[in-house]
C-alpha positions, -999 to +999 in steps of 0.1 A: +323-223+598+361-228+597+358-258+573+335-237+551+360-208+551+389-232+542+369-247+514+360-212+501+396-202+502+404-232+479+376-222+455+388-186+454+425-192+449+439-167+425+453-182+393+491-184+393+513-171+366+540-192+352+568-177+373+585-195+401+574-169+427+538-171+416+537-208+415+553-210+450+528-186+464+499-206+448+513-238+463+517-222+497+481-210+498+469-244+486+489-262+512+478-239+540+441-246+532+447-284+529+466-285+562+439-265+579+413-291+567+435-319+579+440-303+613+402-302+617+402-340+609+384-335+576+389-366+554+406-361+521+377-379+505+354-350+514+374-324+495+399-343+474+378-346+443+372-309+444+409-301+443+417-316+409+395-293+388+404-263+409+441-268+404+437-274+367+416-243+363+440-221+382 
C-alpha cells in the first residue's frame, strides 16, 4: 500500500511554475517520493521509466 501511495503521489504531482520557489517545491516533492521508494527497496527499473513523462508533463 505504501508503494502504491508513493507512486500515486508521483502521478499526481502539481505542475510547477517557472519560479525558483515553485521549481524547488516540485523537486522536493519528487525527491521525497523517490527516496521513499528507494527506502522500501523498490528498484529504479520499476518506476524509472514512469518518471520521465511525468516530469516532462509537469
